[in-house]
RODO-2510 file (C-alpha; in nm, 4 decimals, decimal comma):
residues 292
     n   res          X          Y          Z
     1     m     0,0000     0,0000     0,0000
     2     s     0,3060     0,2228    -0,0273
     3     g     0,2322     0,5564    -0,1880
     4     y    -0,1336     0,5716    -0,0801
     5     e    -0,0920     0,6495     0,2908
     6     d    -0,2663     0,9845     0,2507
     7     s    -0,5546     0,8457     0,0461
     8     e    -0,9011     0,9743     0,1258
     9     f    -1,0131     0,6092     0,1464
    10     q    -0,7876     0,5382     0,4451
    11     g    -1,0024     0,3755     0,7143
    12     k    -1,3209     0,3769     0,5082
    13     v    -1,5287     0,0582     0,5012
    14     a    -1,6136    -0,0632     0,1513
    15     v    -1,8509    -0,3472     0,0673
    16     i    -1,7985    -0,4987    -0,2781
    17     t    -2,0403    -0,7637    -0,4035
    18     g    -1,9287    -1,0210    -0,6584
    19     a    -1,5706    -0,9396    -0,5634
    20     g    -1,4170    -1,2844    -0,6024
    21     n    -1,3157    -1,2343    -0,9649
    22     g    -1,2957    -0,9822    -1,2467
    23     l    -1,4212    -0,6314    -1,1893
    24     g    -1,5226    -0,6822    -0,8271
    25     r    -1,1838    -0,8206    -0,7325
    26     s    -1,0145    -0,5282    -0,9069
    27     h    -1,2311    -0,2792    -0,7176
    28     a    -1,1645    -0,4510    -0,3856
    29     l    -0,7872    -0,4566    -0,4332
    30     e    -0,7657    -0,0915    -0,5356
    31     f    -0,9724     0,0270    -0,2395
    32     a    -0,7596    -0,1901    -0,0098
    33     k    -0,4351    -0,0459    -0,1494
    34     r    -0,5600     0,2932    -0,0375
    35     g    -0,6295     0,1804     0,3164
    36     a    -0,9977     0,0952     0,2978
    37     r    -1,1279    -0,1990     0,4980
    38     i    -1,3069    -0,4411     0,2685
    39     l    -1,6014    -0,6766     0,2891
    40     v    -1,5482    -0,9160    -0,0020
    41     n    -1,8758    -1,0785    -0,1038
    42     d    -1,8877    -1,3638    -0,3539
    43     l    -2,0712    -1,6932    -0,3830
    44     g    -1,7711    -1,8351    -0,5629
    45     g    -1,9876    -2,0208    -0,8103
    46     a    -2,0181    -2,0339    -1,1878
    47     v    -2,1085    -1,7437    -1,4145
    48     d    -2,4682    -1,8687    -1,4396
    49     g    -2,5052    -1,8340    -1,0620
    50     s    -2,4809    -2,2031    -0,9763
    51     g    -2,2453    -2,3609    -0,7259
    52     a    -2,0201    -2,2116    -0,4616
    53     g    -1,6520    -2,1792    -0,3846
    54     d    -1,3752    -1,9948    -0,2051
    55     a    -1,3229    -1,6983    -0,4403
    56     a    -1,4020    -1,4461    -0,1657
    57     d    -1,1531    -1,6093     0,0706
    58     k    -0,8781    -1,5873    -0,1897
    59     v    -0,9306    -1,2141    -0,2397
    60     v    -0,9321    -1,1616     0,1364
    61     e    -0,5983    -1,3448     0,1512
    62     e    -0,4609    -1,1189    -0,1229
    63     i    -0,5649    -0,8089     0,0673
    64     k    -0,4202    -0,9321     0,3953
    65     a    -0,0959    -1,0288     0,2222
    66     m    -0,0438    -0,6666     0,1226
    67     g    -0,1162    -0,5460     0,4749
    68     g    -0,4835    -0,4639     0,4391
    69     e    -0,7960    -0,5559     0,6336
    70     a    -1,0722    -0,7664     0,4820
    71     v    -1,3392    -1,0208     0,5634
    72     a    -1,5320    -1,2574     0,3380
    73     n    -1,9042    -1,3099     0,2942
    74     k    -2,0444    -1,5822     0,0678
    75     a    -2,4143    -1,4997     0,0741
    76     s    -2,6282    -1,4478    -0,2351
    77     v    -2,7361    -1,0908    -0,3037
    78     a    -3,0554    -1,2358    -0,4525
    79     d    -3,1640    -1,3672    -0,1118
    80     r    -3,3049    -1,1016     0,1210
    81     e    -3,1496    -1,2431     0,4349
    82     g    -2,8254    -1,3129     0,2535
    83     a    -2,8131    -0,9552     0,1278
    84     r    -2,8660    -0,8218     0,4781
    85     s    -2,5923    -1,0492     0,6114
    86     i    -2,3453    -0,8805     0,3753
    87     i    -2,3998    -0,5452     0,5441
    88     d    -2,4297    -0,6990     0,8919
    89     d    -2,0960    -0,8752     0,8510
    90     a    -1,9272    -0,5507     0,7461
    91     v    -2,0693    -0,3673     1,0467
    92     n    -1,9761    -0,6500     1,2843
    93     a    -1,6196    -0,6545     1,1511
    94     f    -1,5542    -0,2833     1,1055
    95     g    -1,8301    -0,0884     1,2821
    96     r    -1,9815     0,0898     0,9815
    97     v    -2,0285     0,0959     0,6038
    98     d    -1,9119     0,3956     0,4005
    99     i    -1,9057     0,2564     0,0476
   100     l    -2,1159    -0,0030    -0,1324
   101     v    -2,0294    -0,1226    -0,4814
   102     n    -2,3040    -0,3432    -0,6246
   103     n    -2,1119    -0,5556    -0,8725
   104     a    -2,2505    -0,9107    -0,8403
   105     g    -2,4119    -1,0514    -1,1509
   106     i    -2,4839    -1,3511    -1,3720
   107     l    -2,5649    -1,4146    -1,7380
   108     r    -2,8345    -1,6285    -1,9004
   109     d    -2,8110    -1,5158    -2,2640
   110     k    -3,0721    -1,6140    -2,5239
   111     s    -3,2857    -1,4347    -2,7776
   112     f    -3,6145    -1,3289    -2,6202
   113     k    -3,8254    -1,5803    -2,8132
   114     k    -3,6064    -1,8665    -2,6862
   115     m    -3,5683    -1,7361    -2,3303
   116     s    -3,7620    -1,9089    -2,0545
   117     l    -3,9271    -1,6983    -1,7886
   118     d    -3,7064    -1,8711    -1,5327
   119     e    -3,4047    -1,7348    -1,7208
   120     w    -3,5669    -1,3931    -1,7160
   121     d    -3,6479    -1,4086    -1,3456
   122     i    -3,3087    -1,5238    -1,2179
   123     v    -3,1182    -1,2499    -1,4005
   124     m    -3,3591    -0,9820    -1,2796
   125     q    -3,3411    -1,1263    -0,9283
   126     v    -2,9615    -1,1191    -0,9059
   127     h    -2,8893    -0,7924    -1,0831
   128     l    -3,1782    -0,5598    -1,0042
   129     n    -3,3345    -0,7061    -0,6915
   130     g    -2,9971    -0,8101    -0,5516
   131     s    -2,8615    -0,4566    -0,5873
   132     a    -3,1764    -0,3203    -0,4242
   133     y    -3,1624    -0,5708    -0,1369
   134     v    -2,8026    -0,4940    -0,0410
   135     t    -2,8485    -0,1197    -0,0855
   136     h    -3,1670    -0,1313     0,1225
   137     a    -2,9717    -0,2897     0,4083
   138     a    -2,6987    -0,0238     0,3916
   139     w    -2,9268     0,2730     0,3234
   140     p    -3,0433     0,3595     0,6774
   141     l    -2,6882     0,3278     0,8122
   142     m    -2,5474     0,5656     0,5524
   143     n    -2,8254     0,8186     0,5998
   144     e    -2,7947     0,8079     0,9777
   145     q    -2,4190     0,8685     0,9674
   146     k    -2,4679     1,1445     0,7057
   147     y    -2,2232     0,9829     0,4651
   148     g    -2,2347     0,7145     0,2021
   149     r    -2,1323     0,6295    -0,1504
   150     v    -2,3256     0,3724    -0,3536
   151     v    -2,2317     0,2444    -0,6989
   152     l    -2,4747     0,0448    -0,9108
   153     t    -2,3416    -0,1484    -1,2093
   154     s    -2,5256    -0,1063    -1,5379
   155     s    -2,4173    -0,2081    -1,8874
   156     g    -2,4229    -0,0926    -2,2455
   157     s    -2,6567    -0,3875    -2,2989
   158     g    -2,9233    -0,1915    -2,1149
   159     i    -2,8299     0,1651    -2,2019
   160     y    -2,7692     0,1039    -2,5710
   161     g    -2,8989    -0,2514    -2,6341
   162     n    -2,7366    -0,5837    -2,7160
   163     y    -2,8849    -0,8790    -2,9047
   164     g    -2,9756    -1,1807    -2,6920
   165     q    -2,9716    -1,0026    -2,3569
   166     a    -3,3279    -0,8885    -2,2936
   167     n    -3,3186    -1,0064    -1,9310
   168     y    -2,9732    -0,8635    -1,8615
   169     g    -3,0426    -0,5407    -2,0494
   170     a    -3,3710    -0,4806    -1,8686
   171     a    -3,2083    -0,5390    -1,5306
   172     k    -2,9152    -0,3146    -1,6175
   173     m    -3,1361    -0,0299    -1,7390
   174     g    -3,3324    -0,0671    -1,4173
   175     m    -3,0177     0,0441    -1,2347
   176     l    -3,0595     0,3910    -1,3846
   177     g    -3,4117     0,4224    -1,2521
   178     l    -3,3018     0,3081    -0,9075
   179     m    -3,0101     0,5521    -0,9139
   180     n    -3,2243     0,8465    -1,0238
   181     v    -3,4527     0,8099    -0,7240
   182     l    -3,1915     0,7218    -0,4622
   183     a    -2,9679     1,0110    -0,5713
   184     l    -3,2555     1,2444    -0,4848
   185     e    -3,3447     1,0722    -0,1583
   186     g    -2,9881     1,0514    -0,0257
   187     a    -2,8612     1,3949    -0,1276
   188     k    -2,9610     1,5746     0,1914
   189     n    -2,7546     1,3303     0,3974
   190     n    -2,4449     1,3295     0,1728
   191     v    -2,5299     0,9827     0,0424
   192     r    -2,4435     0,9860    -0,3266
   193     v    -2,5499     0,7227    -0,5754
   194     n    -2,3946     0,6729    -0,9185
   195     t    -2,3928     0,4069    -1,1881
   196     l    -2,1045     0,2380    -1,3679
   197     a    -2,1321     0,1078    -1,7241
   198     p    -1,8162    -0,1045    -1,7574
   199     g    -1,6456    -0,2845    -2,0386
   200     a    -1,3781    -0,5427    -1,9560
   201     a    -1,2602    -0,8940    -2,0316
   202     t    -1,4117    -1,0934    -1,7462
   203     r    -1,5203    -1,4553    -1,7110
   204     m    -1,8822    -1,3446    -1,7535
   205     i    -1,8075    -1,1751    -2,0857
   206     a    -1,6049    -1,4804    -2,1913
   207     t    -1,9270    -1,6846    -2,2019
   208     i    -2,0651    -1,4723    -2,4876
   209     p    -2,0090    -1,6370    -2,8293
   210     g    -1,7194    -1,4817    -3,0167
   211     r    -1,5553    -1,3410    -2,7034
   212     d    -1,2678    -1,5883    -2,6723
   213     f    -0,9816    -1,4793    -2,4470
   214     d    -0,7819    -1,5966    -2,1459
   215     v    -0,9657    -1,4645    -1,8410
   216     d    -0,6498    -1,4835    -1,6305
   217     n    -0,4555    -1,2839    -1,8896
   218     p    -0,7049    -1,0485    -2,0547
   219     p    -0,6049    -0,8223    -2,3421
   220     p    -0,4358    -0,5123    -2,1948
   221     e    -0,6985    -0,2814    -2,3407
   222     s    -0,9754    -0,4841    -2,1748
   223     a    -0,8254    -0,5277    -1,8283
   224     p    -1,0716    -0,4869    -1,5371
   225     k    -0,8226    -0,2575    -1,3624
   226     l    -0,8928     0,0068    -1,6272
   227     v    -1,2567     0,0233    -1,5159
   228     t    -1,1844     0,0580    -1,1442
   229     p    -1,0653     0,4239    -1,1452
   230     a    -1,4206     0,5256    -1,2363
   231     v    -1,5555     0,3358    -0,9355
   232     l    -1,3121     0,5027    -0,6972
   233     y    -1,4061     0,8409    -0,8426
   234     m    -1,7765     0,7711    -0,7855
   235     c    -1,6959     0,6781    -0,4242
   236     s    -1,4686     0,9745    -0,3502
   237     e    -1,5375     1,2754    -0,1295
   238     e    -1,6023     1,4828    -0,4431
   239     a    -1,8143     1,2171    -0,6128
   240     p    -2,0922     1,3265    -0,8449
   241     n    -2,4503     1,2302    -0,7645
   242     g    -2,6816     1,0641    -1,0119
   243     a    -2,4206     1,0191    -1,2863
   244     v    -2,3722     0,7308    -1,5310
   245     i    -2,0069     0,6795    -1,6189
   246     n    -1,8886     0,4454    -1,8935
   247     a    -1,5420     0,2973    -1,8437
   248     m    -1,3405     0,0692    -2,0702
   249     g    -0,9827     0,0445    -2,1880
   250     g    -0,8736     0,3683    -2,0236
   251     k    -1,1597     0,5680    -2,1756
   252     y    -1,4166     0,7270    -1,9452
   253     y    -1,7258     0,9197    -2,0475
   254     r    -2,0620     1,0166    -1,9090
   255     a    -2,3992     0,9077    -2,0457
   256     q    -2,7092     1,1155    -1,9810
   257     v    -3,0731     1,1257    -2,0873
   258     y    -3,1623     1,4136    -2,3201
   259     v    -3,5034     1,5396    -2,4335
   260     n    -3,6134     1,7643    -2,7171
   261     d    -3,8678     2,0463    -2,6960
   262     g    -4,1273     1,8329    -2,8706
   263     v    -4,4584     1,9667    -2,9974
   264     r    -4,7539     2,1214    -2,8150
   265     l    -5,0822     2,0330    -2,9827
   266     g    -5,3474     2,1062    -2,7208
   267     l    -5,6235     1,9142    -2,5479
   268     d    -5,8066     1,8134    -2,8659
   269     t    -5,5081     1,6380    -3,0242
   270     t    -5,5808     1,3372    -3,2446
   271     f    -5,3532     1,0710    -3,3859
   272     e    -5,3637     1,2487    -3,7215
   273     d    -5,2554     1,5774    -3,5620
   274     l    -4,9549     1,4117    -3,4017
   275     q    -4,8683     1,2171    -3,7148
   276     a    -4,8520     1,5434    -3,9068
   277     e    -4,5898     1,6718    -3,6617
   278     a    -4,3930     1,3459    -3,6381
   279     e    -4,0786     1,4920    -3,7925
   280     q    -4,0572     1,7646    -3,5290
   281     l    -4,1501     1,5176    -3,2534
   282     m    -3,8601     1,2919    -3,3451
   283     d    -3,6034     1,5669    -3,4121
   284     m    -3,3293     1,5632    -3,1460
   285     q    -3,1403     1,8679    -3,2697
   286     g    -3,1177     2,1106    -2,9811
   287     a    -3,1963     1,8386    -2,7259
   288     h    -3,1030     1,9083    -2,3640
   289     p    -3,1053     1,7390    -2,0232
   290     p    -3,4575     1,7211    -1,8777
   291     k    -3,5607     2,0075    -1,6539
   292     r    -3,6738     1,8999    -1,3090
***
């Protein structure tokens, strides 16, 4: 941890879900290098959410080997009691929770017409409900202590679309709705909520057809560590609130919803009236962020 002794994360308590591999592991290690105390959550199972293992323990060992503090939790974020145990274990070990990075996820890719509703439900349960469950457990603590940083993990599959990922994309776009509301609700207590849209070579991405690479030695431009700076920024003292940040390969940019001025047609508007103004309705020149 040499060189980070004066880091603003020194002594902070960070909970990272799905931190046994890939992006979550990268986030956990970088926070730990800067003196944060880490709760490493991971089932340790397969990418489809099945099974269990010791992935969380291994990351805890890595952190301790470099002089840091960490504890493991192997509960499922998709289980309400399991999600609460993640926060309870962090509080029992370190006394508080300052940072929560919701990173845990699974894939069940199929085109929508071939997708079973079970495959829909499990992905929604892990990604969207799981993020809500863990955040719900941490939320009162952060608001009471007048400090908190929460990161939700979205994806270009939701923000921009990706063939064969209707379940995943819907769950990931749901993160933006959750963020938009929580950013408003937490602002008065200095609890800031932001969303990451990452791109990296992880074992989850490796399951997608055509994405063949060595997970243990990812292409340099797709390394998970190049995503993590965005997460630390969204958890910093000067973090934004309600922002979506894309991060991949050393490139970082913000995504935001824009609206146009539309058309005003009055209270007697018919379909034909609107159809006649369709070109102006759909024109995004001069679009701007929505006014609240």
